[in-house]
N, C-alpha and C positions, 0 to 999 in steps of 0.2 A: 413073575417071569413065566407063569403057568401057560398063558396063551400067547406068549411072545415067540415069534419064529426065529429063534436064536441062530440056527444053522444058516438060514437065508440072510440074516442080518450080518453074520460073520463074513459071508461071501461078498456082501455089498461093500463092507468097509475094508475088506482084504487085509485084515490084521490077525495076529495069533488068537486062537479060540479062547484060551484061558485069560489072556489080557482083555479081550473084548467083554467076556462074561463078567469079570470082576469090575471092569470100568463101568459097565451098565449098572451093576448093583450099587456101586459107589455113587453114581449120578442119581440113581433112584433114591438113594439115602440122603440126598441133599448136599453131597460134597461138590466143591467147585473145581473147575478145570485147573487153576493154579495149584490148589491143594493136592489134587490127585497126582499131577505130574511131578510135584516136588516131594511129597511126603508119603506116597503109596507106591513106590517103585517096585517093591517086592510083589505086590498084587498085580501090577500092570506090565511087568517085564520091562520096566523103565521106559514106557511110552512117553514121548515128549508132549509139550502143550499142543502142538499141531495135531498129533494123532488123537489125543484125548478130546480136543475140540471137534475133530472130524467125527468121532463116535457120538459126541453130544448132539451135533447137528443131524446126523443120520438117525439118531434115536428120536429126535423131535419129528422128523419126517415120517418115520415108521409109526409113531403114535398117531400122527394125523391121518395116515393111511388106514390104520385100524379103525379109527373113529369114522372115517368116510365109508368104509366097508359096512359098518354097523348101520349107518344112515341109509345106505343103498339097500341093504337086506330088508330093513324095516319098510322102506318105500315100496319095494316090489311085493313084499308080503301083503301090504295094505291093498294092493291091486289084485290080490289073490292069484298071482302069477309065479310065485316062488316054489317051483318044484325041486325035488332032491338034486337032480343033476346041475341045475342052475345055481342052487345054494352052494354046492360043492365047488363049482367053477369059481364063484366069487370068493369063497373062503380060501381057495388055493392060489388066488391071484395076488401077487405082491409087486405089481407094477402099476403105478397110478394111471398111466395112459391106457394100458390094456383094460384096467378096471372101468374107466369111463366109457370105453368102447363097448364093454359088456352091458353097461347100464343104459347106453344111448337109446335103444329101442323102447325102453320103459320110462324114459323121461316124459313128464307131462309137457305137451306141446301146445303152442298157440295154433290157431287155425292155419293149416297149410294146404297147398294144392292137393297133396296126398290125402289128408284127412277129409277134405271135401269130396274127393273122388270115392273114398271109402263110404262116406255118408250117402253117396249116390249109388251105392251097391256095386261098385266096379272092382272090388278086391278079387272076386272069383275069376273075372276076366284076366286080371293081372297074373293070377296063378296059372291059368290056362296058357298064357303067353310064355311064362318062364319055364313051364314044364316041357315046352317045345314038342308037344305030341300032336298038335292040331295045326294043319297048314291052312285051313279055311277060316282065317281069323275074322274076316269081315262078316262072314255068316254068323260066327259065334258072337261077334260084337252087337249084331242086330237084337239079340235077346236082352241086351242091357239098356236099350233106348227107353227113356222115360221123360217126364216133364222137365227134369234137370239135365238130361243127356239127350239133346235133340237129334243126333244122328250118329252114324258109325264112326266117323272121324273123331267126334267128341268123346265117344266111348273109348276108343283106342288111346286118345290123348290122356284121358283120365287114368286109364290103366298104366300108361307109361309114367305118370306122375307117382303112382304108388310104387312101381318098380324102381324108379329113381331114388325114392326114399329108402327102399330096401337096400339098394346098392350102397347108399351113403352110410347106412347103419350096419353094414356087413363088416365084420372084423377083418376078413381076408382082403377086401377091397381097400379098407383104410390102411392096413399094414402095407399093402403093395404101393399105394400112393405115398405113404410116409417114407418108405424105403427109397423111392425115387427122389423125394425132397432131400433126404439125407445125403444122397450121392451126387445129385445133379442140379439142385436148386440154385438159382442165381437171384441176387437182389438187384433191382433196377430202381433208379430214381430219375425223375424228370422235373424240370422247372415248371411251376404253375405260371401260366400266361399272365401277364401284367404284373408279375411280382419280381421281375429281374432287378429293379433298382433296390428293393429291400433285401434281396437275397445274395448280395455281393460276396459275403464271407463264405457262402456255400458254393461258389462258382464251380469248383471241381466236380460237384455232384449234379450239375444242371442236366447232364445226359450221361448217367453213370451206370455201369453194369459190372458186377464181379461175382465170382462163385461164393455162395453163402458160407460154405465150410472153410473158406480161406480168408474172408474179409476180417481185418483187425477190429477189435472192440471199439476203438475210438472212431472209426468210420461208421460203424453201425449206429453208435450213439449220435453222431453228427447228423446222419441221414434222418433218424427218427426225431431228433430235435427240430430239424428244419420242416419235417412233415407236420409236427405238432404246431409249429408256428404258421402253417398254411403256405409255406414257400415252395415246398417240393411235394411230389406225389411218389410214394414208394410202394413197390410190390415185390413179392417173391414168386418166381415162376419156375415151371418145369416144361418139358416138351409135351404139349397137350396130345399130339398124335400118339406118342409113345405111351402116355397114360391111358388113352382110349384102348389101344391094343392090349395093354396089360389087364384091364378090367374085362375086356371081351373074353380073354382066355379063362377068366374065372366064371363068367356067367353064360357063355354061349357054348353049347355042346355040338350043335349042328350049324356050322357057319353059313351053309347055303339054304337053310330052311326059311320058311316065311316068318316064323317067330323071331328069327335072328335079326331081321330088319327092324322090328319093333324094339327089341332089346338094345340094339345098337343106338337107336334114337334115344332110348331111356338112359343109356350110359352117357351119351353126349350131354343130355340135359342134366343128369346127376353131377357130372364133372363140372360143368359150367356154373350151375346154380347152387350146388350143395357141397360136393366132396372137395373140389379144389379150394374154394373159399374157406372151408372149414379147416383143412390141413394147412393152408397158407397162414391163417390166423394163428394156428397152433405153432407153426415154425417162426412166425413173427414174434410171438410171445417168448418162445424158447431162445431165439436169437437175442432178443432184448435181455432176457434173464442171464444168458451167458455173458453178454457184453457188460451187464451190470456187475456180475460177479468178478470179472476181470478188472473192471474199473475200481470196484470196492477193494480188491486185493492190492491194487496199486496204491490206493489211498491209505490203506492200513499199513502197508510197508513204509510209505513215506512218513506217516504219522508216528510210527514206532521209532524210526530214525530220529525224528524231530524231538520226541519226548525223551529219548535216551541220550540227547546231546549232553556233552560233558558240562557239569556245573562248575562255577567258580568256588562255590561253598560259602560258608558263613563269614562274609567280609563286609566292611562298611562301604556302601556304594553311593556314588553320585551319578544319578541318571538324568539324561537329557532327551526330551522329545523335541527335535529341531523344528524350526519354522522360520520363514522370512518376515512377512508383514506382522504376524501376530506374536513374533518372538519365539524364543526357546524356553519351554517349561522345564524347570530344574527341580529335582527333589534329592534329598539325602536320606538314605535308609540305614538303619543299624544292622548288626549281624543277623538279627532274626527277621529282617525285612520290614520292620516297623518304621513308619514315617517320622523323621526327626525335623525336617524343614522343607519348605517349598517356596519357590520364587520364580520370576520370569526375567530373562535377559534378552537384549536386543542387539546382538553383534552383527547381524546381516542387514542389507538394504531392506526397506528404505531408511531405517533409523541409523544403522551402521555404528552402533555404540560398542565397538569391539573392546576398547581399553577398559571401559566400565564393566563390561561383561566378564572379562578375564579377571579383573580385580575381585568381582563377586565370587567367581569360582575358586580363586586362590584362597579367599577368606573362608569359604565353606570347607574346602579340603583341610585347611589347618585347624579350624574350630572343631570339626567333627572327626578328625583323624581318618579321613577317607583313604581307602586302600585301592580302589579301582573305579573307573568311569565307564558307564554304559550309555552308548549313544544310539538312538534309533536310526534305522537306515532309510527313512522316508525322505520327504521334501527337505532340502537344506541339510540333510544328514552328512553328506560327504564334506561340505564346507565346514560344518561344525567339527567333524572329526579332524580335519586338517588344522583348524584353529587350535583345538585342544592339544593335538600332538606337537605343535610348534612351541607351545608354552612350557617353560621350565618351572615346575611347581616346587622345586627344591627338595624333592623326595622321589623315591621310586613309585611310579603310579602306572598301572596297566590300563590301557584304553581300548575298549572293545566296541566294535561296530555290530549292533544286535538287530536281528530280523524282528521288525515290529509288527508283522502281520497279525491282525486280530487284537492288537492292543486297544484300538478304538472301540471294538465290539465289547471287550471286557469293561472298558471305562464307563459304558452306558448300561451295563448289565445290573441285574438285581444283586448279584454277589458283590460287585464293586460298591454299589450304593449302601449295602449293609456294612461293608468294611470301612468305608469312608463317607458317611452320610453328609458331612459338612464340607466336603471338597468337590470341586467341579470336575467334569470329565477330563479336562486337560491334565490336571494333577494326577488323577487316577491312571491315565494312560502312561504318564512318566513313571509312576510307581511300578506298573506292569513291566515296562522296559527294563527297569533296574532289577526287579525280582526274577525275571526270566534269565538274567545272567547268573544270579545266585543259584537258582535251581529251576531249570526250564520245565521239568516235569511238574513240580509243585504249582507253578504258575499257569502252565498251558492247560492243565486239567479243568481250569475254571472257564475256559473258552469253548464255545461250540466248535468242534474240530473242522467243520466246513468253512469256518471263517479264518483258518490259519494259513490258507493259501497253498495247500499241497493237493495233489490228485488231479483227476481229469473228469469233467462232466459230472461233478458230484451232485449237482441239483437236478440232473436228469435221471439218475438211477433210482431204484426202489429205496425210498427213504427209510422204511422200516428195517430193511436188511442192512442198509448203510449204518444206521444208528446202532443196531445190534452188533455189527462187526467192529465198529469203532469203539463201542463201549468195552467189548472184549479185548481190543488192542490196548486201550488205556489201562484196564485191569491187569493185563499181562505185564505191562511196563511197570506199573506201580508195585506189583507183587514181586517182580524180578529184582527191583532195586532195593526194596525193603524201606519201611517208613518209620521215621522218628516219632514214636508215640507221644512225646511231650511237646513237639513243635508243629506237627502236621495240622493243617487246616481241616475243618469239617469236610470241605469239598474233596480234599485228597483222601482222607480216611474212608469216605464213602465208597471208594473204589477198591478198598482192601478186601481180600477174600473173606466172605462170611459176614461182612458188616452191613453196608448199605447206609442210606441217609439217616435213618432213625438212630441206629447204634452209633454212627459217627457223631451225630449231634449230642448224644448222651455222654460219649467219651469226652468231648470238649467241655460239656457242663461239669462233668466229674472233675476234670483238671482245674476248672475255675474254683470249685468248691473245696477241693482237697489238696490242691497243689500238684506238682509233677508226680507221675508214676515212678515208683522206685523198684518195682518188680512186675513181671508179666501177670502173675496170678491175681494182682489187684484188679485186673480187667473183669474178673468174675463178680466184683462189687458194683460194676456199672449197671445202671437200670436196664433191664431186658436182655442182659448178656447171659445167655444160657450156655451150657456145656458144649453144644454143637457149634454155636457161633465162635466160642473161644477156641475150640479145636481147629476150625477153619482159618481163623485170623492170627492166632498167637505167633506163629512162626514168621509172619511177614511184618511184624511190628518190632521195633528196636527201642531199647532203653539204654542210653549212654550214661556211663557213670552210675549205674544202678547197683543194687545189692549183689546181684549175680552177674558175672561177666558174660555168661551164656545168653542173657537177655539182650545182648547187643550183637547177637549172631543169628544166622538162619537155622540154628539147631532148634528143633521143636521141643517144647516143654515135655512132651511125652517121651523124649529120648534123654532127658536129664539123668534118669537112673543109670543108664548104661555109661554115661560120661562119669558119673560118680563112682561106678565100679572100676572103670579104667584108672581113675585117679587113686583109688584105694590100692589097686594092684601095683601101680607105679610109685606109690608112697610120696605123692607130690600134690600141690595145690593147682587149681585151674590156671591161675596167672603164670605159674612156673611152667606148666605144660605148654601153654600158648607161646611162651618165649623160647622153648626148647624145640626148634624145628627138627633137629636130628632125631630126638626121641619120638616126635610125632610121626616122622616118616617110617620109623622102625616098628611101629605098633603092629602087633599080630591081630588084625581085625577079625579073622576067622574065629578066634577064641571067644568073641562076644556075640556071635550070631545065635539066633534062636528061631523058633517057628514064626514069630512075628517080626523079627528084626534081621534083615539080611545084609549082605555086603554093600549093595548100592547105597543104603541109608548110612551105614557105617563109614563108607568112603566120603559121602557128603559131609558127615560130621568131622572127619579128619581134615578135609579141605577148609571148613569153616574155622576150626581151631587154629589152623595155620595162618589164616588171614581174617581175623575177626573184624566185623564192621567194614569190610572193604567195599567201596562203591564201584560197581562194575562199569560205571560211565567214564571213569577217569577224571581229568580236570580241564576246564576251559582254557584255551590258549588264544592269544591275539592273532588275527589274520591280517596280513599286510596287503591292502589294496593299493593299486597304483595311485600315487599322488597327482599324476598329470591328468587324470580323468575325473570330471565332476558331473558332466551331463552327456547326453547322447551326442551333442554337437561336438564334443571333444574327441570323439572316436574317428578313426580312419581305417580303411581296409588294410589288412596286413598286420595290425597291431597284435602283439602277444601279451596277454594280461593274466594276472592271477585271479582266481574266482572261487566261489563256493556254490556247490549244487544246492538249490533251494526247492526244487520240485523235479520228480522223475515221472514221466508218463510212458505210455507204450510207444509213442512216436519219437521220443527224444527226452532231453533233460534241459531244464531252465537253470541258468547260472547267474548268480549275483556277481557282477564285476565292479561293484562300488558306485553304481549310479541307480537312479530310480527304476529304470527299466531292466528287467532280467533278460539276458540273451538266450536264444534257443540253440542248443546243439542237437541237430537232427540225428536220428539213430544211425544214419549213413555216415555221419561225420564224427562218430565217437572213437572207433578203433579201425584198424586196417584188416579186419576180418568180419565175416558175417556174424551178427548177433540177432536173435529174434526179440530180445527184450533189453532195453537199456539198463534195467535193474541187475542184469548179469554182471555189469562192471561198475555201475554207479549207484550211489545212495545219497540221500539228503544229508547235508552238512559235510560232504566230502570236498576237500580242497583239490582244485584242478588248475591246469594252465590251458588257456584257450586262445585261439586266433580269430580275429574279426574278419569274416568273409563277405558280409553284406550288411548294409545299413539302410533303413527306410525311416527317415526322420518324420515324414508326414504321418505314417502309421505307427510310429514309435516302436519299431521292430529292429532287433539286432540278431543277425545270424552268426553263429560261432562254430569253430571246428576244434576238436581235440586232436584228431589224427594228423592234422597238418602242422601241428606245433613241432 
């Protein structure tokens, strides 16, 4: 922390000083975001995951900036141009844009008009012009005529090129233009001629103009996507005349002097050829980055809601991947999600063997003591759901309609091939449909999040940032739920705080060789499991029916001694204390505080003992879709239907109404008041009632309203 600008960093993240300082030290020491926010509350002032993540991201950017400053200092020093004031200016600069402005004059350039003019000896003439001390410029220019500068006009033009470059590299002029872009820039898009037929879906952007600081992220991304596809031309503009006058105020002291005319021409050239294109590109990049971040946040929020969907739990599942011509693929899974049986039935056209199909399902339900049915919501899904719901299996059987997005991706993945090498993709897909009912989190972590069907423009945003953010989201969900150490897959364990793929694999191998874990401290016997990794991971791993009941809670092993002390004082056992809610509530926690252990952690321990092993996700429940609707053709304007939100974007929410096509509830049709973001009132997996307000069968689009219900 010796050379780290802590005070500047604290100001940037806008969080309490002590919390920031301690969090930075913890991060530097290898602690993870989930671990810090859950088990180091005394050090961080109980900062949540969002704030700790904010500090981590800001820390990465600060480290990159420090590294960039070192590179710039070295580059300028090699040019023998690094004097004391410049060095101090760079060292005191903590803004990446300002830093690049400082470095701009020293960057190695390809041959420019200005460098050629300097080679032709015209830099002194440029200095004479900018000094505004000599009115007889043409006479002065005659002194610089040579074999490469044929006449006075050529000399003055070359001098203006040099001045134009100075203007472009001047921090005041760049700041002035940047301020104008910030306040007044507009984004414009126009159709590329001869591309109208291909650009139909971008019709609203054929001749579009909107303030850059007000345009929503989804429109920015749509415009830039169309531009990348060669269908639109996009540019960011400001008032050029206003920009000209602003730069003149910086560089012209005598507006009516002879030099002023040359400087004005140089400013006009600089703006057109250098300064405006440079700042436009900068703002295009920053607008894209901002839109990316918004889209990534939308994606992460949706993914979190999807991953934290309520599980059905460890029950025997009959899962069906519906289909017409190729039939419905059926699998039976045991309580652990292991495959017991697979087959194919053909209840729908063209075979229409419905009686035979139901006889098969009845037999499987009875033979394997099936407790629930999971049906994929794709093609023939609704028809299959209705068929199963109509049948009397002679026992209580819950039937679920499950979002199958991404199941086909999983079925063809390396993970699926390793799990079921002797089964084809159709069987693997059915297994995924069944498992995601049992435990959505455990199954969905195996799939690339971009294939799950949530978010907006996920393939257009920065893929590195997207992956990083989604990985953090997955880790947050995994660690907030807590993972069964004895049943979790290698893929799921890899997302646990402090583990990663190697340790996850080693844990699975240890289980195979030694049987189930009976206590958390056995983790230290796993290959390559050091004390640091154990510290980071242990609290997020659960052991059911182990030697120590605390191992099935979020109480960290480092806090076991204080629980032992509490039990000693109360003269009772851990099981007795967990069952005595009244005694738990009346605990005098202050009595057990110390320099290392404060009330926040003790309060967390108290909550855990009150509800050991509680799953924060709740339990899956059946959603009743309308039986009258199977396809888009069955819809009519004015229908009111039950539905489930399956995607939230900045412009609205998509709702599953029990047919293949999800309907769109535009942001203006959600509630009878202004909202800037649908996520203010809606989330993925939320049950809603919607009214059909428009149907386009040709484009397979359905428009819905919530506020009109």
